[in-house]
N, C-alpha and C positions, 0 to 999 in steps of 0.2 A: 565515564564514557563521553566522548565528544560527538555531538549530533551534527551532521552536515547540514548546511543551509538547504532550504527547499524540501525538508522532510515533512511528509504528511503523517499525522498521528491521529488515529481514530479508534474509539472503543467500538469494536465491531462484533466481537464474539463473547461468549460467556467466559468466565474466569478459568474454566477448565482447559480452554485452548491456550496453551502456554509455550508452544514452540511452532516453528514453521513446518515441522514434520507432521503435525496434527492434520488429519484429512481435510478439515474445513479450511485451515490456513493454507495448506498445500494447494487446494483448489483455487483459492483467492489469488495466491501468488502466480499460479499458472495463467489466470485471467489477466493479471497485470502485465506479465511477460508478453502475452499475446497482443495486448493493447499497445505496449511499447513497440513491439515488432511492427505492428500495423502503422505506427507513426515514425518508423525509421530511427528509433532510439532504444535505450536500454533501461532496464530496472536496475538502479545502482545499489540500492539497499533494501532489505526486507527483514523485519524482526517482529516477533510476536511475544508479548509478555502479559500474562493474566488477562487475555482477551483483547488487549490493546495492540493494534497493528501500527507499525511505523515503516514507511517506505519512501523512496525517492527515485526520481527519474533523472536522466541527463538532458532533459528537454523541458524548458519552462512552460512552453505552450501546452504540453500534455499535462504537466503538473497543474496548471490553471484549469484545464478541462476537468480533471479528476476532482479538484476542489469544488468546482461549480456543481458537478454531479452529486457529490457528497452533501453539499449545502442544500440542494433541492430535495434530497432524500431525508435529510435530518436538519430542518431549518432551526 
């Protein structure tokens, strides 16, 4: 699999969360989509495997903002 540039990957859920259809993952995806919409961009990719979430936006500014938020929460 080829991973696009600008993909954020974070261990966010327990290993039981293994697809974007899982309720926790679906809720997180919806939040990301809403954030993207608020910034006038799109969520370009979203994948969940064994609790690890990978996602990307078509906006570098939003990507940087999300990375900063994740870093603050998980230094």
